[in-house]
C-alpha positions as protocol buffer text, in pm:
chain_id: "A"
residue {
  index: 1
  type: ARG
  ca { x: 1570 y: 8317 z: 17428 }
}
residue {
  index: 2
  type: ILE
  ca { x: 1392 y: 8647 z: 17358 }
}
residue {
  index: 3
  type: LEU
  ca { x: 1513 y: 8986 z: 17237 }
}
residue {
  index: 4
  type: GLN
  ca { x: 1457 y: 9159 z: 17571 }
}
residue {
  index: 5
  type: GLN
  ca { x: 1725 y: 8946 z: 17738 }
}
residue {
  index: 6
  type: GLN
  ca { x: 2002 y: 9138 z: 17558 }
}
residue {
  index: 7
  type: THR
  ca { x: 2089 y: 9507 z: 17577 }
}
residue {
  index: 8
  type: ILE
  ca { x: 2327 y: 9744 z: 17400 }
}
residue {
  index: 9
  type: THR
  ca { x: 2461 y: 10053 z: 17577 }
}
residue {
  index: 10
  type: VAL
  ca { x: 2623 y: 10322 z: 17362 }
}
residue {
  index: 11
  type: ASN
  ca { x: 2833 y: 10608 z: 17502 }
}
residue {
  index: 12
  type: PRO
  ca { x: 2821 y: 10883 z: 17390 }
}
residue {
  index: 13
  type: GLN
  ca { x: 2488 y: 10877 z: 17212 }
}
residue {
  index: 14
  type: PRO
  ca { x: 2445 y: 11062 z: 16988 }
}
residue {
  index: 15
  type: ALA
  ca { x: 2812 y: 11051 z: 16895 }
}
residue {
  index: 16
  type: CYS
  ca { x: 3024 y: 11316 z: 16721 }
}
residue {
  index: 17
  type: PHE
  ca { x: 3230 y: 11249 z: 16407 }
}
residue {
  index: 18
  type: SER
  ca { x: 3581 y: 11112 z: 16494 }
}
residue {
  index: 19
  type: ASP
  ca { x: 3481 y: 11036 z: 16856 }
}
residue {
  index: 20
  type: SER
  ca { x: 3554 y: 10695 z: 17005 }
}
residue {
  index: 21
  type: VAL
  ca { x: 3217 y: 10529 z: 17071 }
}
residue {
  index: 22
  type: ARG
  ca { x: 3200 y: 10271 z: 17350 }
}
residue {
  index: 23
  type: PHE
  ca { x: 2967 y: 9971 z: 17312 }
}
residue {
  index: 24
  type: VAL
  ca { x: 2866 y: 9758 z: 17610 }
}
residue {
  index: 25
  type: GLY
  ca { x: 2673 y: 9433 z: 17562 }
}
residue {
  index: 26
  type: THR
  ca { x: 2477 y: 9245 z: 17828 }
}
residue {
  index: 27
  type: ALA
  ca { x: 2276 y: 8921 z: 17821 }
}
residue {
  index: 28
  type: SER
  ca { x: 2062 y: 8749 z: 18082 }
}
residue {
  index: 29
  type: ASP
  ca { x: 2228 y: 8414 z: 18015 }
}
residue {
  index: 30
  type: VAL
  ca { x: 2599 y: 8342 z: 17960 }
}
residue {
  index: 31
  type: PRO
  ca { x: 2710 y: 8350 z: 17595 }
}
residue {
  index: 32
  type: THR
  ca { x: 3032 y: 8177 z: 17493 }
}
residue {
  index: 33
  type: SER
  ca { x: 3119 y: 8458 z: 17251 }
}
residue {
  index: 34
  type: TRP
  ca { x: 2996 y: 8794 z: 17119 }
}
residue {
  index: 35
  type: LYS
  ca { x: 2999 y: 8954 z: 16776 }
}
residue {
  index: 36
  type: TRP
  ca { x: 2930 y: 9320 z: 16695 }
}
residue {
  index: 37
  type: TYR
  ca { x: 2825 y: 9451 z: 16355 }
}
residue {
  index: 38
  type: PHE
  ca { x: 2876 y: 9828 z: 16359 }
}
residue {
  index: 39
  type: GLY
  ca { x: 2675 y: 9903 z: 16044 }
}
residue {
  index: 40
  type: ASP
  ca { x: 2973 y: 10033 z: 15848 }
}
residue {
  index: 41
  type: GLY
  ca { x: 3114 y: 9699 z: 15736 }
}
residue {
  index: 42
  type: THR
  ca { x: 3333 y: 9641 z: 16043 }
}
residue {
  index: 43
  type: THR
  ca { x: 3294 y: 9394 z: 16330 }
}
residue {
  index: 44
  type: ALA
  ca { x: 3437 y: 9316 z: 16674 }
}
residue {
  index: 45
  type: PHE
  ca { x: 3431 y: 9011 z: 16901 }
}
residue {
  index: 46
  type: GLN
  ca { x: 3458 y: 9147 z: 17257 }
}
residue {
  index: 47
  type: GLN
  ca { x: 3164 y: 9187 z: 17492 }
}
residue {
  index: 48
  type: ASN
  ca { x: 3261 y: 9552 z: 17544 }
}
residue {
  index: 49
  type: THR
  ca { x: 3443 y: 9740 z: 17271 }
}
residue {
  index: 50
  type: LYS
  ca { x: 3516 y: 10080 z: 17118 }
}
residue {
  index: 51
  type: HIS
  ca { x: 3470 y: 10195 z: 16760 }
}
residue {
  index: 52
  type: ILE
  ca { x: 3541 y: 10512 z: 16558 }
}
residue {
  index: 53
  type: TYR
  ca { x: 3315 y: 10583 z: 16260 }
}
residue {
  index: 54
  type: ALA
  ca { x: 3484 y: 10722 z: 15950 }
}
residue {
  index: 55
  type: ASP
  ca { x: 3183 y: 10929 z: 15847 }
}
residue {
  index: 56
  type: THR
  ca { x: 2862 y: 11076 z: 15981 }
}
residue {
  index: 57
  type: GLY
  ca { x: 2521 y: 10913 z: 15949 }
}
residue {
  index: 58
  type: ALA
  ca { x: 2280 y: 10672 z: 16115 }
}
residue {
  index: 59
  type: TYR
  ca { x: 2424 y: 10324 z: 16165 }
}
residue {
  index: 60
  type: ILE
  ca { x: 2226 y: 10013 z: 16260 }
}
residue {
  index: 61
  type: VAL
  ca { x: 2440 y: 9824 z: 16510 }
}
residue {
  index: 62
  type: SER
  ca { x: 2366 y: 9462 z: 16593 }
}
residue {
  index: 63
  type: LEU
  ca { x: 2498 y: 9237 z: 16868 }
}
residue {
  index: 64
  type: VAL
  ca { x: 2488 y: 8861 z: 16817 }
}
residue {
  index: 65
  type: THR
  ca { x: 2555 y: 8626 z: 17109 }
}
residue {
  index: 66
  type: PHE
  ca { x: 2681 y: 8273 z: 17053 }
}
residue {
  index: 67
  type: TYR
  ca { x: 2616 y: 7985 z: 17289 }
}
residue {
  index: 68
  type: SER
  ca { x: 2787 y: 7653 z: 17353 }
}
residue {
  index: 69
  type: ASN
  ca { x: 2554 y: 7466 z: 17116 }
}
residue {
  index: 70
  type: GLY
  ca { x: 2656 y: 7698 z: 16832 }
}
residue {
  index: 71
  type: CYS
  ca { x: 2310 y: 7849 z: 16782 }
}
residue {
  index: 72
  type: THR
  ca { x: 2295 y: 8193 z: 16622 }
}
residue {
  index: 73
  type: ALA
  ca { x: 1917 y: 8223 z: 16578 }
}
residue {
  index: 74
  type: GLN
  ca { x: 1765 y: 8566 z: 16514 }
}
residue {
  index: 75
  type: GLN
  ca { x: 1622 y: 8584 z: 16864 }
}
residue {
  index: 76
  type: ASP
  ca { x: 1982 y: 8593 z: 16993 }
}
residue {
  index: 77
  type: SER
  ca { x: 2047 y: 8925 z: 16814 }
}
residue {
  index: 78
  type: ILE
  ca { x: 1961 y: 9280 z: 16915 }
}
residue {
  index: 79
  type: PHE
  ca { x: 1971 y: 9597 z: 16703 }
}
residue {
  index: 80
  type: LYS
  ca { x: 2022 y: 9962 z: 16790 }
}
residue {
  index: 81
  type: THR
  ca { x: 2058 y: 10275 z: 16576 }
}
residue {
  index: 82
  type: VAL
  ca { x: 2365 y: 10489 z: 16646 }
}
residue {
  index: 83
  type: HIS
  ca { x: 2361 y: 10850 z: 16521 }
}
residue {
  index: 84
  type: VAL
  ca { x: 2700 y: 11002 z: 16438 }
}
residue {
  index: 85
  type: PHE
  ca { x: 2696 y: 11379 z: 16388 }
}
residue {
  index: 86
  type: GLY
  ca { x: 2964 y: 11616 z: 16266 }
}
residue {
  index: 87
  type: LYS
  ca { x: 3139 y: 11876 z: 16477 }
}
residue {
  index: 88
  type: PRO
  ca { x: 3115 y: 12241 z: 16376 }
}
residue {
  index: 89
  type: VAL
  ca { x: 3423 y: 12410 z: 16230 }
}
residue {
  index: 90
  type: PRO
  ca { x: 3443 y: 12745 z: 16413 }
}
residue {
  index: 91
  type: ASN
  ca { x: 3581 y: 13041 z: 16222 }
}
residue {
  index: 92
  type: TYR
  ca { x: 3545 y: 13418 z: 16234 }
}
residue {
  index: 93
  type: SER
  ca { x: 3686 y: 13739 z: 16092 }
}
residue {
  index: 94
  type: ALA
  ca { x: 3800 y: 14040 z: 16296 }
}
residue {
  index: 95
  type: PRO
  ca { x: 4003 y: 14306 z: 16111 }
}
residue {
  index: 96
  type: ALA
  ca { x: 4278 y: 14502 z: 16282 }
}
residue {
  index: 97
  type: ILE
  ca { x: 4159 y: 14843 z: 16406 }
}
residue {
  index: 98
  type: CYS
  ca { x: 4293 y: 15149 z: 16584 }
}
residue {
  index: 99
  type: LEU
  ca { x: 4239 y: 15201 z: 16956 }
}
residue {
  index: 100
  type: GLY
  ca { x: 3901 y: 15354 z: 17035 }
}
residue {
  index: 101
  type: ASN
  ca { x: 3725 y: 15200 z: 16737 }
}
residue {
  index: 102
  type: PRO
  ca { x: 3499 y: 14892 z: 16768 }
}
residue {
  index: 103
  type: THR
  ca { x: 3630 y: 14559 z: 16641 }
}
residue {
  index: 104
  type: THR
  ca { x: 3375 y: 14380 z: 16422 }
}
residue {
  index: 105
  type: PHE
  ca { x: 3348 y: 14007 z: 16493 }
}
residue {
  index: 106
  type: ALA
  ca { x: 3175 y: 13814 z: 16213 }
}
residue {
  index: 107
  type: ASP
  ca { x: 3105 y: 13444 z: 16266 }
}
residue {
  index: 108
  type: ASN
  ca { x: 3196 y: 13222 z: 15968 }
}
residue {
  index: 109
  type: THR
  ca { x: 3147 y: 12881 z: 16130 }
}
residue {
  index: 110
  type: ALA
  ca { x: 3092 y: 12591 z: 15890 }
}
residue {
  index: 111
  type: LEU
  ca { x: 2876 y: 12282 z: 15945 }
}
residue {
  index: 112
  type: PRO
  ca { x: 3012 y: 12037 z: 15688 }
}
residue {
  index: 113
  type: HIS
  ca { x: 2805 y: 11747 z: 15821 }
}
residue {
  index: 114
  type: GLY
  ca { x: 2473 y: 11927 z: 15863 }
}
residue {
  index: 115
  type: GLY
  ca { x: 2286 y: 12033 z: 16173 }
}
residue {
  index: 116
  type: SER
  ca { x: 2245 y: 12375 z: 16327 }
}
residue {
  index: 117
  type: ILE
  ca { x: 2424 y: 12587 z: 16586 }
}
residue {
  index: 118
  type: SER
  ca { x: 2264 y: 12642 z: 16925 }
}
residue {
  index: 119
  type: SER
  ca { x: 2519 y: 12868 z: 17095 }
}
residue {
  index: 120
  type: TRP
  ca { x: 2825 y: 13085 z: 17049 }
}
residue {
  index: 121
  type: SER
  ca { x: 3065 y: 13167 z: 17332 }
}
residue {
  index: 122
  type: TRP
  ca { x: 3325 y: 13441 z: 17286 }
}
residue {
  index: 123
  type: ASN
  ca { x: 3622 y: 13514 z: 17514 }
}
residue {
  index: 124
  type: PHE
  ca { x: 3787 y: 13837 z: 17401 }
}
residue {
  index: 125
  type: GLY
  ca { x: 4103 y: 13789 z: 17605 }
}
residue {
  index: 126
  type: ASP
  ca { x: 4052 y: 14110 z: 17800 }
}
residue {
  index: 127
  type: GLY
  ca { x: 3816 y: 13979 z: 18067 }
}
residue {
  index: 128
  type: ASN
  ca { x: 3502 y: 14028 z: 17858 }
}
residue {
  index: 129
  type: ASN
  ca { x: 3273 y: 13766 z: 17703 }
}
residue {
  index: 130
  type: SER
  ca { x: 2970 y: 13745 z: 17475 }
}
residue {
  index: 131
  type: ALA
  ca { x: 2711 y: 13488 z: 17369 }
}
residue {
  index: 132
  type: LEU
  ca { x: 2604 y: 13666 z: 17048 }
}
residue {
  index: 133
  type: GLN
  ca { x: 2680 y: 13526 z: 16705 }
}
residue {
  index: 134
  type: ASN
  ca { x: 2810 y: 13855 z: 16560 }
}
residue {
  index: 135
  type: MET
  ca { x: 2894 y: 14172 z: 16751 }
}
residue {
  index: 136
  type: PHE
  ca { x: 3115 y: 14477 z: 16803 }
}
residue {
  index: 137
  type: HIS
  ca { x: 3364 y: 14500 z: 17087 }
}
residue {
  index: 138
  type: ILE
  ca { x: 3577 y: 14794 z: 17199 }
}
residue {
  index: 139
  type: PHE
  ca { x: 3909 y: 14709 z: 17362 }
}
residue {
  index: 140
  type: ALA
  ca { x: 4033 y: 14946 z: 17632 }
}
residue {
  index: 141
  type: ILE
  ca { x: 4401 y: 14928 z: 17538 }
}
residue {
  index: 142
  type: CYS
  ca { x: 4609 y: 14868 z: 17227 }
}
residue {
  index: 143
  type: ASP
  ca { x: 4751 y: 14516 z: 17215 }
}
residue {
  index: 144
  type: THR
  ca { x: 4722 y: 14179 z: 17043 }
}
residue {
  index: 145
  type: PHE
  ca { x: 4443 y: 13977 z: 17201 }
}
residue {
  index: 146
  type: LYS
  ca { x: 4385 y: 13601 z: 17186 }
}
residue {
  index: 147
  type: VAL
  ca { x: 4013 y: 13576 z: 17111 }
}
residue {
  index: 148
  type: LYS
  ca { x: 3849 y: 13235 z: 17150 }
}
residue {
  index: 149
  type: LEU
  ca { x: 3519 y: 13127 z: 16992 }
}
residue {
  index: 150
  type: VAL
  ca { x: 3341 y: 12810 z: 17111 }
}
residue {
  index: 151
  type: VAL
  ca { x: 3051 y: 12687 z: 16897 }
}
residue {
  index: 152
  type: THR
  ca { x: 2797 y: 12423 z: 17009 }
}
residue {
  index: 153
  type: THR
  ca { x: 2538 y: 12249 z: 16790 }
}
residue {
  index: 154
  type: THR
  ca { x: 2184 y: 12158 z: 16885 }
}
residue {
  index: 155
  type: ILE
  ca { x: 2286 y: 11797 z: 16962 }
}
residue {
  index: 156
  type: GLY
  ca { x: 2583 y: 11895 z: 17177 }
}
residue {
  index: 157
  type: CYS
  ca { x: 2879 y: 11873 z: 16935 }
}
residue {
  index: 158
  type: LYS
  ca { x: 3125 y: 12154 z: 17000 }
}
residue {
  index: 159
  type: ASP
  ca { x: 3462 y: 12285 z: 16890 }
}
residue {
  index: 160
  type: SER
  ca { x: 3663 y: 12604 z: 16925 }
}
residue {
  index: 161
  type: THR
  ca { x: 3911 y: 12829 z: 16751 }
}
residue {
  index: 162
  type: THR
  ca { x: 4147 y: 13097 z: 16883 }
}
residue {
  index: 163
  type: LYS
  ca { x: 4285 y: 13382 z: 16676 }
}
residue {
  index: 164
  type: SER
  ca { x: 4503 y: 13688 z: 16735 }
}
residue {
  index: 165
  type: VAL
  ca { x: 4311 y: 14015 z: 16709 }
}
residue {
  index: 166
  type: VAL
  ca { x: 4516 y: 14333 z: 16673 }
}
residue {
  index: 167
  type: VAL
  ca { x: 4427 y: 14671 z: 16824 }
}
residue {
  index: 168
  type: ASN
  ca { x: 4679 y: 14927 z: 16702 }
}
residue {
  index: 169
  type: CYS
  ca { x: 4803 y: 15208 z: 16924 }
}
residue {
  index: 170
  type: LEU
  ca { x: 4726 y: 15566 z: 16820 }
}
residue {
  index: 171
  type: PRO
  ca { x: 5022 y: 15780 z: 16712 }
}
residue {
  index: 172
  type: THR
  ca { x: 5129 y: 16071 z: 16934 }
}
residue {
  index: 173
  type: ALA
  ca { x: 5155 y: 16397 z: 16736 }
}
residue {
  index: 174
  type: LYS
  ca { x: 5432 y: 16633 z: 16842 }
}
residue {
  index: 175
  type: PHE
  ca { x: 5652 y: 16894 z: 16677 }
}
residue {
  index: 176
  type: SER
  ca { x: 5877 y: 17191 z: 16747 }
}
residue {
  index: 177
  type: ALA
  ca { x: 5938 y: 17513 z: 16552 }
}
residue {
  index: 178
  type: ASN
  ca { x: 6209 y: 17778 z: 16587 }
}
residue {
  index: 179
  type: PRO
  ca { x: 6107 y: 18143 z: 16632 }
}
residue {
  index: 180
  type: VAL
  ca { x: 6181 y: 18360 z: 16327 }
}
residue {
  index: 181
  type: CYS
  ca { x: 6143 y: 18717 z: 16212 }
}
residue {
  index: 182
  type: LYS
  ca { x: 5878 y: 18822 z: 15962 }
}
residue {
  index: 183
  type: ASN
  ca { x: 5928 y: 18685 z: 15610 }
}
residue {
  index: 184
  type: GLN
  ca { x: 6187 y: 18432 z: 15728 }
}
residue {
  index: 185
  type: ALA
  ca { x: 6131 y: 18058 z: 15674 }
}
residue {
  index: 186
  type: MET
  ca { x: 6026 y: 17865 z: 15985 }
}
residue {
  index: 187
  type: ILE
  ca { x: 6150 y: 17510 z: 16027 }
}
residue {
  index: 188
  type: PHE
  ca { x: 5899 y: 17260 z: 16167 }
}
residue {
  index: 189
  type: ASN
  ca { x: 6058 y: 16950 z: 16323 }
}
residue {
  index: 190
  type: ASP
  ca { x: 5827 y: 16649 z: 16362 }
}
residue {
  index: 191
  type: SER
  ca { x: 5889 y: 16443 z: 16676 }
}
residue {
  index: 192
  type: SER
  ca { x: 5572 y: 16233 z: 16666 }
}
residue {
  index: 193
  type: SER
  ca { x: 5581 y: 15869 z: 16777 }
}
residue {
  index: 194
  type: GLY
  ca { x: 5406 y: 15558 z: 16654 }
}
residue {
  index: 195
  type: ALA
  ca { x: 5376 y: 15377 z: 16322 }
}
residue {
  index: 196
  type: ILE
  ca { x: 5315 y: 15684 z: 16105 }
}
residue {
  index: 197
  type: SER
  ca { x: 5244 y: 15667 z: 15733 }
}
residue {
  index: 198
  type: THR
  ca { x: 5128 y: 16023 z: 15650 }
}
residue {
  index: 199
  type: TRP
  ca { x: 5160 y: 16375 z: 15789 }
}
residue {
  index: 200
  type: SER
  ca { x: 4917 y: 16662 z: 15739 }
}
residue {
  index: 201
  type: TRP
  ca { x: 5016 y: 17012 z: 15850 }
}
residue {
  index: 202
  type: ASP
  ca { x: 4775 y: 17303 z: 15916 }
}
residue {
  index: 203
  type: PHE
  ca { x: 4977 y: 17625 z: 15966 }
}
residue {
  index: 204
  type: GLY
  ca { x: 4691 y: 17825 z: 16114 }
}
residue {
  index: 205
  type: ASP
  ca { x: 4692 y: 18087 z: 15841 }
}
C-alpha cells in the first residue's frame, strides 16, 4: 500500500478556535478499522469524526488504517497539518452625546490568539453603515441605538458585539415673566423641559 491511497479531508480548514472540526478519511482499499491522532494527545476510532481543539496552533493530524492481517506499517498512515486560529474579540467605545454632535466610535478589538484584522462592519441601528475602523457618526434623532460591530480576520475568523449608544435629547428653554413697574422686582418663571442640570440667565441689560 502507498501513501497516496489514503486521504484526509478537513472542514473547515483553516479552523477557528472552539469550532467543531470535521475529519473525513478515505482509503482505496477496505480497512477493518481507523484510528485518528489529532496532534493534541487525543484520538478517535471512526472513519469520519469531529474534534474541538482546546487551543490555537498548528496540529499534525495522522490517520492510521488497520487491515484484517493486523498490519499497521508506516505506509498505511497519512499526515496533514491542521491550523487552528483564534477569533477576534470585538469591542469599541462610543460615549453618550447630545443631539447634533458627532458620536466618536473607537475600535478596541482584541486578537488574543494573534493574526490581523481585514475588515470592520458597523451597523449604527439607524439605517446607516460603515466599513471604517474608527469614525464619527451623527444621529438624526435622540434615542438609544443598538450599534453592532462585526470584525473579520485575514483568515476568515469573525465575531461581533452589540452595544447601546445613547444620543441625548436637547433641552427646550422656556420661561415667563410678569410685567412690572419701574424699580419693582420681576419674577422669572422657568418652564423649560428636558434633563436640566444648570440654568444661565442673561437679562439683556
